[in-house]
C-alpha angles and dihedrals in degrees: 000000000000119000119240114249118245090253091063096049116095115248111254126207130192095218135068119264117198091198092056090046093055091044090053091050092052091048092051093046090054088059093054118107104217118209122240123252091252091053091048093051096046094047092045090052090050091052094048091048092051092048090051092049093047092049090049093050093048090048092052094046091047090050091050095050090045090054092045091051091052091050092051099041 
């Protein structure tokens, strides 16, 4: 495998460069595949439904164990 010449290697610096940081952010955001509005709405609805169902189940189980504890004690 041939080595890259020094001209092809990226220049490295030991310090932090804010300009390079912002440029890197822009490059990475261009790679992001953003969801459509329809997909966001449907997935948000699914999350809210699951949270509501989970909260309801926890409420019912807690109520049952509270009732059972009152019966025992």
